[in-house]
C-alpha positions as CSV (number, residue, x, y, z in Angstrom):
1,X,21.4,-175.9,3.0
2,X,23.2,-175.1,6.2
3,X,25.5,-172.8,4.3
4,X,22.6,-170.7,3.0
5,X,21.5,-170.0,6.5
6,X,24.8,-168.0,7.1
7,X,24.0,-164.3,6.5
8,X,27.6,-163.4,5.5
9,X,27.6,-166.2,2.9
10,X,24.3,-165.1,1.4
11,X,25.6,-161.6,1.1
12,X,28.8,-162.7,-0.6
13,X,26.8,-165.0,-2.9
14,X,24.4,-162.2,-4.0
15,X,27.2,-159.7,-4.4
16,X,29.2,-162.2,-6.5
17,X,26.2,-162.8,-8.7
18,X,25.6,-159.1,-9.3
19,X,29.3,-158.5,-9.9
20,X,29.5,-161.2,-12.5
21,X,26.4,-159.9,-14.2
22,X,27.7,-156.4,-14.2
23,X,31.0,-157.4,-15.8
24,X,29.2,-159.3,-18.5
25,X,27.0,-156.2,-19.2
26,X,30.0,-153.9,-19.2
27,X,31.8,-156.0,-21.8
28,X,28.7,-156.3,-24.0
29,X,28.0,-152.6,-23.8
30,X,31.6,-151.8,-24.5
31,X,31.6,-153.8,-27.7
32,X,28.3,-152.4,-28.7
33,X,29.5,-148.8,-28.2
34,X,32.6,-149.3,-30.3
35,X,30.7,-150.9,-33.1
36,X,27.5,-148.9,-33.2
37,X,28.4,-145.5,-31.7
38,X,32.0,-145.0,-32.8
39,X,31.4,-146.9,-36.0
40,X,34.8,-148.6,-35.9
41,X,34.2,-152.3,-35.7
42,X,37.9,-153.0,-36.4
43,X,38.7,-151.4,-33.1
44,X,36.8,-154.0,-31.0
45,X,39.8,-156.3,-30.7
46,X,42.1,-153.4,-29.5
47,X,39.5,-152.3,-27.0
48,X,39.0,-155.9,-25.7
49,X,42.8,-156.2,-25.5
50,X,42.9,-152.9,-23.5
51,X,40.3,-154.4,-21.2
52,X,41.9,-157.8,-20.5
53,X,45.7,-157.2,-20.6
54,X,45.8,-154.7,-17.7
55,X,43.8,-157.3,-15.7
56,X,46.6,-159.9,-16.1
57,X,49.3,-157.4,-15.3
58,X,47.7,-155.6,-12.4
59,X,46.4,-158.7,-10.6
60,X,50.0,-159.4,-9.7
61,X,50.5,-155.8,-8.4
62,X,47.2,-155.8,-6.6
63,X,48.1,-159.1,-4.9
64,X,51.3,-157.7,-3.6
65,X,49.6,-154.5,-2.3
66,X,46.8,-156.6,-0.8
67,X,49.4,-158.3,1.4
68,X,50.7,-155.0,2.7
69,X,47.6,-152.8,3.1
70,X,44.4,-153.2,5.1
71,X,41.5,-154.9,3.2
72,X,39.0,-152.2,4.0
73,X,41.3,-149.5,2.7
74,X,42.0,-151.3,-0.6
75,X,38.3,-152.1,-1.2
76,X,37.2,-148.6,-0.3
77,X,39.6,-146.8,-2.6
78,X,39.1,-149.2,-5.4
79,X,35.3,-148.7,-5.3
80,X,35.7,-144.9,-4.9
81,X,38.1,-144.7,-7.9
82,X,35.8,-146.9,-10.1
83,X,32.8,-144.7,-9.2
84,X,34.7,-141.5,-10.1
85,X,35.8,-143.1,-13.4
86,X,32.3,-144.2,-14.3
87,X,31.0,-140.8,-13.5
88,X,33.7,-139.2,-15.7
89,X,32.9,-141.7,-18.5
90,X,29.2,-140.9,-18.3
91,X,29.9,-137.2,-18.6
92,X,32.3,-137.8,-21.5
93,X,30.0,-140.0,-23.4
94,X,26.9,-137.8,-22.8
95,X,28.8,-134.8,-24.0
96,X,30.0,-136.8,-27.1
97,X,33.6,-136.1,-26.3
98,X,34.5,-139.7,-26.3
99,X,36.7,-141.0,-29.1
100,X,38.1,-144.4,-29.8
101,X,41.3,-143.6,-27.9
102,X,39.4,-142.3,-24.9
103,X,37.3,-145.4,-24.9
104,X,40.4,-147.6,-25.0
105,X,42.1,-145.7,-22.2
106,X,39.0,-145.8,-20.1
107,X,38.8,-149.6,-20.5
108,X,42.4,-149.9,-19.4
109,X,42.0,-147.8,-16.3
110,X,38.7,-149.3,-15.1
111,X,40.2,-152.8,-15.1
112,X,43.5,-151.6,-13.5
113,X,41.5,-150.4,-10.5
114,X,39.2,-153.5,-10.5
115,X,42.3,-155.7,-10.1
116,X,43.1,-154.2,-6.7
117,X,39.6,-154.9,-5.6
118,X,39.6,-158.5,-6.9
119,X,42.9,-159.2,-5.1
120,X,41.3,-158.4,-1.8
121,X,37.7,-159.5,-2.0
């Protein structure tokens, strides 16, 4: 109970819960989009591979950069880059310019950037 009285710990706990929830939602929506909107259910495996493989590779790179750069700078640029990518994805998907290859590349890039954030947070 004493731990929950610490304001910083509560903020970290709440942000971790929302982050975990958002990752789960992202993966569910990503699979739904490939199956229902692109109508290519056979591509779900490739998209999930494009989502998870960069995470494994770039966690190593993100960890090395995290040791050399300031935490605030890494977190700021990681969140800024992800926001720009999400805005670009929303514009692409709304304009129906998205294809299976664009979806796969987007999945790759969003997780590459997230690895830099995870290494420092």
